[in-house]
Backbone as a chain_set.jsonl record, in Angstrom:
{"seq": "MSRPPVEGENMSEKDSSVNDEGGRPVAEPASEPVAEVPAAVPEEAADPAQVIADLKEQLAREAARAEELWHRLVRLQADFENFRRRTRAEREELLRYGSEPLVKALLPVLDNFERALASGGGEGFVAGIEMIYRQFLDVLTREGLRPVESVGRPFDPAYHEGVEQEETTAYPDNTVIQELRRGYCFHDRVIRPAMVRVARAPVSTSQAGGEGVRAAGPEEPRPQGQAE", "coords": {"N": [[14.612, 91.653, -47.606], [12.737, 90.669, -44.962], [12.813, 87.761, -42.775], [9.981, 85.827, -41.798], [8.87, 85.557, -38.46], [9.55, 82.632, -36.578], [7.388, 80.337, -35.014], [7.488, 80.209, -31.547], [10.128, 81.025, -31.423], [12.532, 83.255, -30.138], [10.819, 84.293, -28.177], [9.413, 86.563, -25.941], [9.284, 87.291, -22.403], [6.813, 88.315, -21.917], [5.298, 87.335, -24.051], [5.363, 84.689, -23.402], [3.658, 84.361, -21.332], [0.668, 83.042, -19.823], [-2.509, 83.189, -21.3], [-6.03, 83.781, -21.075], [-9.124, 82.613, -22.598], [-10.097, 84.96, -23.747], [-7.85, 86.371, -24.334], [-6.732, 87.739, -22.269], [-4.234, 88.227, -19.847], [-3.382, 85.671, -17.499], [-3.017, 85.519, -14.063], [-0.298, 84.095, -12.344], [-0.432, 81.459, -9.889], [0.216, 82.147, -6.49], [3.145, 81.061, -4.856], [3.31, 78.645, -2.2], [4.427, 79.167, 1.128], [7.361, 77.507, 2.323], [7.432, 75.174, 4.882], [9.36, 75.266, 7.787], [11.602, 72.783, 8.893], [11.906, 71.477, 12.055], [14.889, 71.263, 13.886], [16.493, 68.137, 14.6], [16.241, 66.62, 17.743], [18.737, 65.461, 19.726], [18.815, 62.106, 20.999], [18.8, 60.868, 24.351], [21.595, 59.209, 25.587], [21.604, 55.637, 25.993], [21.463, 53.854, 29.092], [24.191, 51.955, 29.949], [24.201, 49.991, 31.965], [21.494, 49.4, 32.264], [20.961, 48.325, 29.743], [22.537, 46.004, 29.832], [21.25, 44.672, 31.899], [18.724, 44.206, 30.738], [19.45, 42.484, 28.64], [20.441, 40.299, 30.082], [18.081, 39.449, 31.338], [16.541, 38.719, 29.103], [18.15, 36.643, 28.124], [17.899, 34.823, 30.228], [15.187, 34.151, 30.027], [15.149, 32.882, 27.494], [16.857, 30.747, 28.021], [15.366, 29.322, 29.919], [13.181, 28.618, 28.332], [14.45, 26.993, 26.413], [15.29, 24.887, 28.07], [12.811, 23.85, 28.836], [11.835, 22.939, 26.353], [13.746, 20.963, 25.869], [13.237, 19.073, 27.921], [10.679, 18.337, 27.136], [11.234, 17.097, 24.676], [12.721, 14.898, 25.576], [10.744, 13.51, 27.006], [8.998, 12.874, 24.896], [10.614, 11.162, 23.36], [10.891, 9.066, 25.174], [8.215, 8.206, 25.389], [7.788, 7.359, 22.758], [9.61, 5.245, 22.565], [8.5, 3.49, 24.444], [6.099, 2.968, 23.127], [7.037, 1.609, 20.828], [8.129, -0.675, 22.055], [5.838, -1.792, 23.235], [4.281, -2.289, 20.956], [5.878, -4.181, 19.627], [5.785, -6.29, 21.452], [3.035, -6.904, 21.382], [2.799, -7.755, 18.714], [4.433, -10.045, 18.702], [2.982, -11.603, 20.495], [0.629, -11.931, 19.048], [1.536, -13.447, 16.858], [2.299, -15.704, 18.21], [0.009, -16.679, 19.513], [-1.941, -16.604, 17.587], [-3.17, -18.724, 16.255], [-4.766, -19.867, 18.138], [-7.705, -19.895, 18.285], [-8.266, -21.775, 16.228], [-7.016, -24.097, 17.176], [-8.474, -24.528, 19.537], [-10.946, -25.082, 18.382], [-10.43, -27.539, 17.256], [-10.169, -29.25, 19.362], [-12.516, -30.779, 20.219], [-12.554, -32.626, 18.105], [-10.205, -34.031, 18.566], [-10.907, -35.193, 21.017], [-12.933, -36.961, 20.182], [-11.468, -38.699, 18.568], [-9.897, -39.928, 20.52], [-11.917, -41.273, 21.963], [-12.799, -43.037, 19.979], [-10.531, -44.623, 19.603], [-10.383, -45.73, 22.113], [-12.536, -47.419, 22.096], [-11.835, -49.875, 21.074], [-12.198, -50.899, 18.541], [-14.682, -52.028, 17.961], [-18.152, -52.615, 17.041], [-19.439, -50.093, 14.958], [-17.145, -48.685, 14.722], [-16.026, -47.788, 12.269], [-18.057, -46.049, 11.452], [-17.818, -44.157, 13.463], [-15.268, -43.121, 12.948], [-15.752, -41.953, 10.454], [-17.55, -39.979, 11.213], [-15.881, -38.397, 12.786], [-14.101, -37.557, 10.845], [-15.76, -35.984, 9.199], [-16.426, -34.002, 11.039], [-13.924, -32.889, 11.555], [-13.224, -31.921, 8.997], [-15.232, -30.052, 8.687], [-14.55, -28.111, 10.576], [-12.129, -27.149, 9.502], [-13.103, -26.175, 7.087], [-14.679, -24.01, 7.882], [-12.639, -22.33, 8.627], [-11.609, -21.567, 6.215], [-10.628, -23.439, 4.433], [-10.768, -25.398, 1.466], [-11.449, -28.116, -0.753], [-9.714, -28.961, -3.81], [-11.282, -29.147, -6.922], [-11.221, -31.834, -9.152], [-11.545, -34.4, -10.699], [-12.866, -35.104, -13.882], [-12.55, -32.548, -14.809], [-10.828, -30.163, -16.934], [-7.272, -30.423, -17.219], [-5.349, -28.365, -15.148], [-2.499, -26.631, -14.58], [-2.213, -24.875, -12.45], [-3.764, -25.845, -10.402], [-3.548, -28.581, -10.429], [-1.402, -31.434, -10.245], [0.08, -33.281, -12.498], [0.844, -36.669, -12.644], [0.622, -39.017, -14.013], [-0.298, -40.331, -17.241], [-2.946, -41.523, -19.257], [-4.005, -43.375, -21.98], [-7.092, -43.068, -23.431], [-10.48, -43.287, -24.588], [-12.691, -42.642, -23.259], [-12.765, -40.237, -21.972], [-12.382, -36.743, -22.727], [-9.445, -35.437, -24.361], [-6.669, -34.529, -22.319], [-7.976, -34.398, -19.856], [-8.75, -34.643, -16.404], [-8.831, -37.771, -14.937], [-8.587, -39.258, -12.663], [-8.087, -38.866, -9.188], [-5.278, -38.882, -7.301], [-4.208, -37.861, -5.006], [-5.716, -35.618, -2.833], [-6.085, -32.129, -3.398], [-5.814, -28.844, -1.873], [-7.218, -25.605, -1.185], [-6.594, -22.569, 0.498], [-8.641, -20.177, 1.435], [-8.312, -18.048, -1.196], [-5.981, -19.103, -2.139], [-3.825, -21.585, -3.443], [-2.714, -24.161, -1.536], [-1.872, -26.727, -1.711], [-1.473, -28.548, -4.577], [-3.637, -30.801, -6.416], [-2.86, -34.201, -6.857], [-2.912, -35.95, -9.8], [-4.251, -38.206, -12.37], [-4.128, -38.042, -15.883], [-6.124, -37.924, -18.823], [-5.356, -39.084, -22.126], [-5.555, -38.7, -25.571], [-5.766, -41.562, -27.676], [-3.234, -42.764, -29.99], [-3.82, -42.816, -33.467], [-4.395, -45.666, -35.759], [-3.281, -45.427, -38.334], [-1.341, -43.493, -37.941], [0.202, -44.824, -36.073], [1.244, -46.88, -37.641], [2.837, -45.46, -39.322], [5.145, -43.029, -38.889], [5.119, -43.318, -36.228], [4.524, -41.312, -34.531], [2.48, -38.651, -33.305], [0.17, -36.639, -35.228], [1.426, -33.726, -36.885], [1.305, -30.59, -35.302], [0.09, -28.145, -32.952], [2.005, -28.246, -29.983], [1.218, -30.561, -27.461], [0.022, -29.665, -24.272], [1.955, -30.448, -21.442], [1.251, -32.18, -18.491], [1.855, -30.897, -15.216], [4.733, -31.943, -13.554], [5.033, -34.257, -15.056], [6.926, -36.914, -16.223], [9.816, -36.788, -18.411]], "CA": [[13.31, 91.085, -47.222], [12.9, 90.039, -43.633], [12.265, 86.409, -42.589], [8.897, 85.827, -40.819], [9.284, 84.888, -37.203], [9.146, 81.228, -36.378], [6.612, 80.174, -33.787], [8.272, 79.704, -30.423], [11.503, 81.51, -31.502], [12.752, 84.599, -29.598], [9.618, 84.755, -27.476], [9.709, 87.32, -24.728], [8.602, 86.816, -21.204], [5.408, 88.724, -22.021], [4.609, 86.412, -24.954], [5.293, 83.344, -22.798], [2.668, 84.302, -20.259], [-0.538, 82.29, -20.148], [-3.684, 84.021, -21.488], [-7.291, 83.056, -21.083], [-9.748, 82.537, -23.917], [-10.279, 86.303, -24.27], [-6.557, 86.99, -24.574], [-6.28, 88.465, -21.093], [-3.23, 87.424, -19.111], [-3.832, 85.008, -16.274], [-1.991, 85.641, -13.029], [0.21, 82.819, -11.833], [-0.734, 81.281, -8.469], [1.325, 82.45, -5.581], [3.765, 79.865, -4.266], [3.096, 78.511, -0.764], [5.689, 79.218, 1.891], [7.897, 76.202, 2.752], [7.509, 75.089, 6.344], [10.687, 74.956, 8.284], [11.694, 71.532, 9.644], [12.676, 71.708, 13.285], [16.123, 70.481, 14.018], [16.349, 66.921, 15.403], [16.749, 66.714, 19.107], [19.514, 64.237, 20.006], [18.297, 61.276, 22.077], [19.706, 60.667, 25.455], [22.372, 57.97, 25.508], [21.061, 54.604, 26.863], [22.287, 53.509, 30.234], [24.79, 50.625, 29.715], [23.789, 49.032, 32.995], [20.126, 48.955, 31.943], [21.054, 47.434, 28.573], [23.045, 44.705, 30.278], [20.206, 44.016, 32.697], [17.7, 43.71, 29.813], [20.005, 41.326, 27.931], [20.476, 39.165, 31.011], [16.707, 38.973, 31.516], [16.156, 38.015, 27.878], [18.91, 35.389, 28.091], [17.305, 33.898, 31.203], [13.926, 33.645, 29.455], [15.459, 31.929, 26.421], [17.422, 29.538, 28.626], [14.254, 28.57, 30.509], [12.397, 28.04, 27.229], [15.233, 25.897, 25.847], [15.239, 23.75, 28.991], [11.471, 23.259, 28.739], [11.775, 22.172, 25.101], [14.587, 19.778, 26.02], [12.509, 18.084, 28.722], [9.581, 17.839, 26.311], [11.812, 16.154, 23.721], [13.077, 13.669, 26.306], [9.493, 12.782, 27.283], [8.491, 12.315, 23.638], [11.441, 10.008, 23.014], [10.546, 7.966, 26.075], [6.893, 7.704, 25.0], [7.923, 6.62, 21.497], [10.282, 3.982, 22.845], [7.506, 2.622, 25.092], [5.163, 2.536, 22.086], [7.695, 0.575, 20.02], [8.255, -1.893, 22.856], [4.506, -2.376, 23.387], [3.86, -2.818, 19.658], [6.631, -5.403, 19.369], [5.254, -7.349, 22.315], [1.726, -7.301, 20.864], [2.988, -8.522, 17.482], [4.928, -11.371, 19.068], [1.876, -12.347, 21.099], [-0.299, -12.309, 17.978], [2.128, -14.55, 16.1], [2.396, -16.891, 19.067], [-1.305, -17.2, 19.89], [-2.919, -16.316, 16.54], [-3.896, -19.939, 15.866], [-5.476, -20.424, 19.297], [-9.098, -20.276, 17.986], [-8.298, -23.011, 15.441], [-6.663, -25.217, 18.054], [-9.609, -24.785, 20.423], [-12.017, -25.706, 17.601], [-10.056, -28.925, 16.945], [-10.135, -30.081, 20.566], [-13.554, -31.839, 20.189], [-12.149, -33.686, 17.171], [-9.228, -34.844, 19.283], [-11.637, -35.995, 22.001], [-13.627, -38.067, 19.503], [-10.451, -39.68, 18.176], [-9.538, -40.7, 21.722], [-13.025, -42.185, 22.268], [-12.811, -44.1, 18.972], [-9.423, -45.54, 19.889], [-10.675, -46.449, 23.361], [-13.617, -48.394, 21.886], [-11.256, -51.183, 20.765], [-12.505, -51.33, 17.176], [-15.891, -52.828, 17.889], [-19.168, -52.169, 16.099], [-19.567, -48.653, 14.84], [-15.837, -48.012, 14.681], [-15.884, -47.082, 10.985], [-18.986, -44.924, 11.468], [-17.247, -43.129, 14.349], [-14.168, -42.469, 12.231], [-16.347, -41.091, 9.428], [-18.108, -38.819, 11.882], [-14.76, -37.54, 13.176], [-13.577, -36.938, 9.624], [-16.668, -34.905, 8.801], [-16.282, -32.92, 12.01], [-12.624, -32.263, 11.33], [-13.301, -31.176, 7.741], [-16.115, -28.908, 8.887], [-13.781, -27.075, 11.28], [-11.186, -26.545, 8.555], [-13.856, -25.423, 6.08], [-15.047, -22.726, 8.481], [-11.438, -21.491, 8.675], [-11.264, -21.116, 4.866], [-10.072, -24.522, 3.623], [-11.693, -26.058, 0.54], [-10.723, -29.04, -1.637], [-9.601, -28.642, -5.241], [-12.081, -30.022, -7.783], [-10.261, -32.408, -10.101], [-12.01, -35.436, -11.632], [-13.8, -34.643, -14.902], [-12.238, -31.179, -15.22], [-9.582, -30.05, -17.723], [-6.053, -30.312, -16.417], [-4.91, -26.984, -14.928], [-1.269, -26.707, -13.762], [-2.308, -24.047, -11.252], [-4.487, -26.586, -9.363], [-3.311, -30.019, -10.545], [-0.051, -31.942, -10.488], [-0.07, -34.503, -13.268], [1.91, -37.651, -12.422], [0.435, -40.123, -14.951], [-1.183, -40.151, -18.395], [-3.573, -42.784, -19.682], [-4.698, -43.274, -23.266], [-8.473, -43.518, -23.29], [-11.484, -42.557, -25.365], [-13.837, -42.387, -22.378], [-12.7, -38.827, -21.543], [-11.69, -35.861, -23.682], [-8.009, -35.33, -24.184], [-6.169, -33.6, -21.296], [-8.965, -34.304, -18.786], [-8.39, -35.383, -15.19], [-9.699, -38.947, -14.832], [-8.47, -39.864, -11.34], [-7.386, -38.063, -8.198], [-4.427, -39.746, -6.492], [-4.107, -37.2, -3.706], [-6.569, -34.426, -2.886], [-5.455, -30.826, -3.194], [-6.602, -27.924, -1.049], [-7.028, -24.16, -1.26], [-6.888, -21.819, 1.715], [-9.281, -18.984, 0.866], [-8.096, -18.003, -2.653], [-4.603, -19.521, -2.431], [-3.593, -23.028, -3.5], [-1.655, -24.539, -0.608], [-1.366, -28.006, -2.189], [-2.205, -28.975, -5.78], [-4.103, -32.189, -6.419], [-2.056, -35.136, -7.651], [-3.954, -36.535, -10.659], [-3.966, -38.935, -13.613], [-4.707, -37.25, -16.958], [-6.469, -38.678, -20.032], [-4.654, -38.707, -23.353], [-6.192, -39.315, -26.738], [-4.889, -42.604, -28.232], [-2.674, -42.53, -31.317], [-4.577, -43.562, -34.483], [-3.686, -46.8, -36.348], [-2.48, -44.971, -39.469], [-0.17, -42.808, -37.407], [1.051, -45.819, -35.427], [1.955, -47.619, -38.666], [3.731, -44.565, -40.04], [6.355, -42.626, -38.191], [5.009, -43.652, -34.814], [4.316, -40.11, -33.732], [1.184, -38.036, -33.543], [0.173, -35.713, -36.342], [2.063, -32.455, -36.571], [0.355, -29.578, -34.842], [0.572, -27.49, -31.738], [2.486, -29.174, -28.969], [0.234, -30.839, -26.407], [0.529, -29.256, -22.96], [2.348, -31.556, -20.587], [0.851, -31.952, -17.096], [2.937, -30.551, -14.293], [5.319, -33.1, -12.875], [5.105, -35.412, -15.945], [8.295, -37.296, -16.546], [10.172, -36.655, -19.818]], "C": [[13.473, 90.306, -45.94], [12.207, 88.694, -43.547], [11.161, 86.458, -41.566], [9.302, 85.082, -39.568], [8.713, 83.488, -37.111], [8.468, 81.123, -35.025], [7.463, 79.549, -32.704], [9.677, 80.243, -30.409], [11.55, 82.935, -31.0], [11.487, 85.137, -28.944], [10.034, 85.438, -26.208], [8.938, 86.754, -23.565], [7.141, 87.189, -21.263], [4.641, 87.784, -22.915], [4.435, 85.053, -24.321], [4.284, 83.262, -21.687], [1.417, 83.626, -20.747], [-1.705, 83.252, -20.208], [-4.918, 83.162, -21.438], [-7.886, 83.105, -22.461], [-9.958, 83.916, -24.528], [-8.983, 87.021, -24.536], [-6.036, 87.76, -23.401], [-5.291, 87.615, -20.324], [-3.799, 86.883, -17.803], [-2.706, 85.08, -15.269], [-1.586, 84.273, -12.515], [-0.111, 82.691, -10.352], [0.476, 81.529, -7.62], [1.842, 81.175, -4.956], [3.568, 79.871, -2.757], [4.42, 78.566, -0.036], [6.08, 77.835, 2.39], [8.036, 76.199, 4.262], [8.897, 74.695, 6.764], [10.645, 73.683, 9.131], [12.504, 71.778, 10.888], [13.89, 70.812, 13.348], [15.898, 69.302, 14.953], [16.998, 67.102, 16.747], [17.519, 65.446, 19.413], [18.938, 63.481, 21.187], [19.336, 61.132, 23.171], [20.419, 59.326, 25.308], [21.807, 56.952, 26.497], [22.052, 54.268, 27.969], [22.889, 52.121, 30.01], [24.351, 49.59, 30.737], [22.388, 48.507, 32.726], [20.117, 48.008, 30.752], [21.524, 46.054, 28.977], [21.995, 43.95, 31.083], [19.112, 43.444, 31.791], [18.196, 42.473, 29.074], [20.071, 40.102, 28.834], [19.082, 38.594, 31.227], [16.233, 38.19, 30.297], [16.875, 36.674, 27.769], [18.327, 34.363, 29.062], [15.996, 33.32, 30.671], [14.198, 32.601, 28.372], [16.047, 30.635, 26.982], [16.325, 28.682, 29.252], [13.41, 27.904, 29.435], [13.133, 26.863, 26.588], [15.205, 24.672, 26.752], [13.878, 23.059, 28.953], [11.333, 22.416, 27.474], [12.614, 20.903, 25.189], [13.866, 18.701, 26.817], [11.326, 17.514, 27.931], [10.088, 16.826, 25.288], [12.167, 14.838, 24.386], [11.823, 12.847, 26.603], [8.926, 12.145, 26.017], [9.305, 11.105, 23.208], [11.121, 8.809, 23.901], [9.189, 7.356, 25.71], [6.986, 6.889, 23.716], [8.596, 5.275, 21.708], [9.327, 3.002, 23.536], [6.488, 2.109, 24.076], [5.773, 1.44, 21.222], [7.791, -0.734, 20.782], [6.891, -2.579, 23.013], [4.009, -2.982, 22.071], [4.586, -4.117, 19.326], [6.112, -6.563, 20.201], [3.892, -7.835, 21.816], [1.856, -8.126, 19.59], [3.49, -9.932, 17.772], [3.822, -12.225, 19.688], [0.875, -12.803, 20.038], [0.236, -13.48, 17.167], [2.151, -15.831, 16.925], [1.037, -17.527, 19.324], [-2.366, -16.951, 18.818], [-3.754, -17.522, 16.137], [-4.664, -20.565, 17.033], [-6.933, -20.755, 18.993], [-9.2, -21.57, 17.181], [-7.994, -24.219, 16.313], [-7.826, -25.554, 18.992], [-10.756, -25.449, 19.665], [-11.714, -27.16, 17.272], [-10.035, -29.823, 18.178], [-11.267, -31.12, 20.605], [-13.221, -32.96, 19.227], [-11.139, -34.609, 17.847], [-9.908, -35.728, 20.335], [-12.33, -37.184, 21.346], [-12.645, -39.118, 19.004], [-10.068, -40.543, 19.379], [-10.651, -41.682, 22.099], [-13.061, -43.348, 21.277], [-11.699, -45.104, 19.235], [-9.689, -46.343, 21.161], [-11.758, -47.49, 23.191], [-13.093, -49.761, 21.518], [-11.626, -51.695, 19.401], [-13.73, -52.199, 17.072], [-16.859, -52.291, 16.844], [-19.287, -50.637, 16.125], [-18.246, -47.907, 14.788], [-15.685, -47.192, 13.4], [-16.816, -45.874, 10.948], [-18.46, -43.801, 12.353], [-16.116, -42.373, 13.667], [-14.71, -41.528, 11.156], [-16.938, -39.825, 10.052], [-17.0, -37.836, 12.288], [-14.189, -36.832, 11.95], [-14.461, -35.774, 9.174], [-16.555, -33.712, 9.752], [-14.981, -32.148, 11.795], [-12.642, -31.396, 10.064], [-14.196, -29.946, 7.882], [-15.393, -27.769, 9.605], [-12.839, -26.365, 10.321], [-11.903, -25.732, 7.485], [-14.281, -24.069, 6.619], [-13.854, -21.776, 8.553], [-10.991, -21.039, 7.288], [-10.666, -22.187, 3.976], [-11.146, -25.107, 2.715], [-10.89, -26.964, -0.38], [-10.727, -28.557, -3.08], [-10.431, -29.642, -6.032], [-11.205, -30.518, -8.927], [-10.921, -33.299, -11.145], [-13.062, -34.854, -12.57], [-13.526, -33.224, -15.382], [-10.972, -31.161, -16.066], [-8.386, -29.845, -16.809], [-5.609, -28.848, -16.362], [-3.67, -27.026, -14.044], [-1.332, -25.867, -12.496], [-2.958, -24.81, -10.098], [-4.145, -28.073, -9.349], [-1.831, -30.302, -10.774], [-0.189, -33.295, -11.192], [1.113, -35.434, -13.08], [1.797, -38.826, -13.386], [-0.472, -39.672, -16.087], [-1.704, -41.508, -18.835], [-4.321, -42.542, -20.985], [-6.088, -43.884, -23.129], [-9.361, -42.676, -24.19], [-12.711, -42.237, -24.52], [-13.898, -40.935, -21.917], [-12.059, -38.0, -22.651], [-10.213, -35.778, -23.353], [-7.685, -34.256, -23.132], [-7.208, -33.351, -20.192], [-8.513, -35.146, -17.601], [-9.368, -36.546, -15.019], [-9.607, -39.608, -13.461], [-7.657, -38.931, -10.434], [-6.612, -39.001, -7.285], [-4.19, -39.16, -5.096], [-4.854, -35.869, -3.788], [-5.743, -33.162, -2.644], [-6.391, -29.896, -2.433], [-6.221, -26.483, -1.349], [-7.367, -23.558, 0.095], [-7.343, -20.432, 1.285], [-9.071, -19.005, -0.647], [-6.705, -18.47, -3.045], [-4.497, -21.038, -2.416], [-2.439, -23.358, -2.557], [-1.114, -25.938, -0.923], [-2.156, -28.419, -3.424], [-2.602, -30.446, -5.687], [-3.2, -33.022, -7.325], [-3.015, -36.007, -8.466], [-3.352, -37.372, -11.78], [-4.757, -38.264, -14.719], [-4.955, -38.133, -18.175], [-5.688, -38.138, -21.22], [-5.286, -39.448, -24.516], [-5.251, -40.347, -27.336], [-4.412, -42.235, -29.629], [-3.429, -43.392, -32.318], [-3.713, -44.636, -35.112], [-2.792, -46.361, -37.494], [-1.226, -44.248, -38.994], [0.772, -43.795, -36.749], [1.837, -46.608, -36.448], [2.92, -46.756, -39.439], [4.981, -44.286, -39.229], [6.289, -42.921, -36.698], [4.863, -42.439, -33.919], [2.967, -39.547, -34.088], [1.322, -37.035, -34.664], [0.761, -34.387, -35.893], [1.008, -31.431, -36.2], [0.895, -28.908, -33.614], [0.929, -28.503, -30.668], [1.467, -29.327, -27.864], [0.791, -30.392, -25.056], [0.798, -30.454, -22.078], [1.913, -31.273, -19.15], [2.058, -31.685, -16.227], [3.406, -31.785, -13.573], [5.444, -34.334, -13.764], [6.55, -35.687, -16.285], [8.553, -37.16, -18.023], [10.227, -38.033, -20.471]], "O": [[14.276, 89.376, -45.866], [11.155, 88.487, -44.152], [11.354, 87.081, -40.522], [10.009, 84.076, -39.636], [7.58, 83.209, -37.502], [8.897, 81.72, -34.038], [8.079, 78.502, -32.903], [10.403, 79.959, -29.457], [10.711, 83.752, -31.38], [11.127, 86.299, -29.135], [10.904, 84.955, -25.483], [8.079, 85.884, -23.705], [6.299, 86.47, -20.724], [3.492, 87.446, -22.629], [3.491, 84.33, -24.641], [4.068, 82.181, -21.14], [1.127, 83.628, -21.943], [-1.897, 84.049, -19.29], [-4.871, 81.965, -21.72], [-7.247, 83.578, -23.401], [-9.992, 84.024, -25.754], [-9.005, 88.186, -24.932], [-4.985, 88.391, -23.508], [-5.491, 86.41, -20.167], [-4.577, 87.54, -17.111], [-1.565, 84.741, -15.583], [-2.428, 83.405, -12.283], [-0.073, 83.682, -9.623], [1.602, 81.177, -7.972], [1.061, 80.305, -4.57], [3.64, 80.914, -2.106], [5.428, 78.064, -0.533], [5.222, 77.071, 2.832], [8.661, 77.081, 4.852], [9.529, 73.853, 6.125], [9.767, 73.521, 9.979], [13.647, 72.23, 10.816], [13.849, 69.678, 12.871], [15.21, 69.425, 15.966], [18.098, 67.635, 16.891], [16.91, 64.379, 19.345], [18.611, 64.061, 22.222], [20.543, 61.252, 22.959], [19.77, 58.364, 24.898], [21.551, 57.275, 27.657], [23.269, 54.375, 27.818], [22.123, 51.164, 29.889], [24.153, 48.425, 30.391], [22.111, 47.325, 32.928], [19.38, 47.022, 30.731], [20.981, 45.047, 28.523], [21.868, 42.732, 30.961], [18.622, 42.34, 32.028], [17.444, 41.515, 28.898], [19.785, 38.988, 28.393], [18.919, 37.376, 31.293], [15.606, 37.138, 30.426], [16.274, 35.679, 27.366], [18.27, 33.173, 28.753], [15.726, 32.132, 30.845], [13.549, 31.555, 28.339], [15.763, 29.55, 26.472], [16.348, 27.457, 29.133], [12.973, 26.765, 29.598], [12.516, 25.851, 26.257], [15.107, 23.544, 26.269], [13.797, 21.833, 29.028], [10.784, 21.315, 27.512], [12.229, 19.871, 24.64], [13.881, 17.533, 26.428], [11.014, 16.329, 28.054], [9.441, 15.805, 25.057], [11.937, 13.772, 23.814], [11.837, 11.624, 26.467], [8.432, 11.018, 26.05], [8.738, 10.118, 22.737], [11.086, 7.673, 23.429], [9.031, 6.135, 25.722], [6.34, 5.848, 23.593], [8.202, 4.278, 21.104], [9.349, 1.808, 23.239], [6.062, 0.956, 24.147], [5.108, 0.451, 20.913], [7.557, -1.799, 20.21], [6.799, -3.804, 22.932], [3.396, -4.05, 22.064], [3.979, -5.051, 18.802], [6.01, -7.688, 19.713], [3.619, -9.035, 21.824], [1.114, -9.09, 19.397], [3.03, -10.898, 17.164], [3.741, -13.427, 19.434], [0.34, -13.91, 20.109], [-0.509, -14.398, 16.826], [2.031, -16.926, 16.375], [0.912, -18.751, 19.352], [-3.559, -17.07, 19.094], [-4.906, -17.376, 15.727], [-5.159, -21.686, 16.914], [-7.389, -21.821, 19.406], [-10.103, -22.374, 17.41], [-8.651, -25.253, 16.195], [-8.127, -26.726, 19.215], [-11.466, -26.284, 20.226], [-12.635, -27.941, 17.033], [-9.896, -31.039, 18.048], [-11.01, -32.259, 20.994], [-13.555, -34.117, 19.481], [-11.217, -35.83, 17.709], [-9.524, -36.883, 20.518], [-12.316, -38.289, 21.888], [-12.958, -40.309, 19.017], [-9.932, -41.76, 19.253], [-10.364, -42.805, 22.511], [-13.317, -44.491, 21.655], [-11.908, -46.31, 19.101], [-9.271, -47.495, 21.273], [-11.904, -48.366, 24.043], [-13.831, -50.739, 21.633], [-11.38, -52.868, 19.121], [-13.813, -53.036, 16.172], [-16.465, -51.611, 15.897], [-19.24, -50.002, 17.179], [-18.208, -46.676, 14.806], [-15.265, -46.036, 13.446], [-16.432, -44.804, 10.476], [-18.633, -42.625, 12.034], [-16.009, -41.152, 13.783], [-14.185, -40.43, 10.968], [-16.836, -38.737, 9.485], [-17.149, -36.621, 12.159], [-13.837, -35.654, 12.011], [-13.961, -34.709, 8.812], [-16.585, -32.559, 9.322], [-14.951, -30.918, 11.848], [-12.134, -30.275, 10.065], [-13.939, -28.915, 7.26], [-15.6, -26.599, 9.283], [-12.751, -25.137, 10.318], [-11.382, -24.717, 7.022], [-14.247, -23.077, 5.891], [-14.03, -20.557, 8.542], [-10.086, -20.211, 7.18], [-10.234, -21.883, 2.864], [-12.29, -25.291, 3.131], [-9.767, -26.624, -0.752], [-11.629, -27.837, -3.509], [-10.301, -30.851, -5.836], [-10.53, -29.73, -9.591], [-10.871, -33.0, -12.338], [-14.014, -34.205, -12.137], [-14.212, -32.743, -16.283], [-10.128, -32.047, -15.932], [-8.473, -29.187, -15.772], [-5.507, -28.18, -17.39], [-3.761, -27.414, -12.88], [-0.579, -26.12, -11.555], [-2.735, -24.47, -8.936], [-4.421, -28.758, -8.365], [-1.115, -29.523, -11.404], [-0.526, -34.306, -10.576], [2.255, -35.047, -13.324], [2.765, -39.564, -13.567], [-1.293, -38.768, -15.934], [-0.99, -42.51, -18.789], [-5.152, -41.639, -21.089], [-6.243, -45.049, -22.764], [-9.053, -41.529, -24.512], [-13.663, -41.63, -25.009], [-14.957, -40.454, -21.516], [-11.268, -38.527, -23.433], [-9.791, -36.017, -22.222], [-8.341, -33.216, -23.067], [-7.31, -32.245, -19.662], [-7.959, -36.231, -17.775], [-10.58, -36.341, -14.964], [-10.454, -40.433, -13.12], [-6.687, -38.303, -10.858], [-7.202, -39.818, -6.579], [-3.996, -39.897, -4.13], [-4.64, -35.088, -4.715], [-4.839, -33.132, -1.81], [-7.597, -30.127, -2.359], [-5.085, -26.175, -1.711], [-8.312, -23.987, 0.757], [-6.543, -19.615, 0.831], [-9.597, -19.889, -1.323], [-6.286, -18.253, -4.182], [-5.004, -21.701, -1.511], [-1.317, -22.891, -2.756], [-0.032, -26.303, -0.463], [-3.368, -28.62, -3.346], [-1.979, -31.228, -4.969], [-2.827, -32.594, -8.417], [-3.839, -36.721, -7.895], [-2.167, -37.284, -12.102], [-5.931, -37.945, -14.532], [-4.129, -38.976, -18.527], [-5.397, -36.946, -21.323], [-5.52, -40.655, -24.457], [-4.063, -40.069, -27.498], [-5.078, -41.5, -30.358], [-3.66, -44.574, -32.061], [-2.485, -44.58, -35.043], [-1.671, -46.851, -37.628], [-0.162, -44.39, -39.598], [1.992, -43.648, -36.838], [2.98, -46.981, -36.184], [3.762, -47.289, -40.161], [5.765, -45.185, -38.924], [7.286, -42.789, -35.987], [5.051, -42.519, -32.705], [2.375, -39.945, -35.091], [2.427, -36.624, -35.019], [0.635, -33.97, -34.742], [-0.087, -31.439, -36.763], [2.062, -29.095, -33.271], [0.229, -29.498, -30.479], [0.912, -28.34, -27.381], [1.933, -30.717, -24.732], [-0.024, -31.365, -21.977], [2.199, -30.189, -18.642], [3.15, -32.193, -16.483], [2.613, -32.569, -13.052], [5.913, -35.37, -13.294], [7.307, -34.769, -16.601], [7.65, -37.38, -18.83], [10.512, -38.139, -21.664]]}, "num_chains": 1, "name": "protein.A"}
């Protein structure tokens, strides 16, 4: 009993041909002829003298460009050095003459002091001194100076320097009751704190008869500069 042929096995060239839908063989397309590539034509050898001349010309151009860049760098360095020297001179001049407007504004005050001293202390001497003081303070106020407020305010170490404490019931505890030397601020900066006397609540009789110390509790803030 013979084995049935397997699809694709022992197929002849006729069976392997392509057929159309009706079973008719389809002719294979004819292959196009391959165009022949012409043989490369060897280039003529370059003239060594021309190559050397071209290289020399290129070298001359690059040398000229390098020299131009060098001179430009030298000029830039010189300009920068002149800028640094001019800036340094301007800064020194500003530091030297920056307070000139303030000095010029104080010259009338100096003139009034000289007139007051030349008057010999006659009538109106005190009024003249008060006028000069107001004028002097007005000049400084326009420049940004202002006094520190002290009396009647709570003690603040940032603005006050406490040098004395006084037991009193007329003021709340830790309140400034007297200004011994006025403090000043320049714009928003304290340039001299006010030297003040600070109120302290008196110790009660029961505490004085006991251990002689105040009742236990949070430690009372000590004014700045207070002696131990």
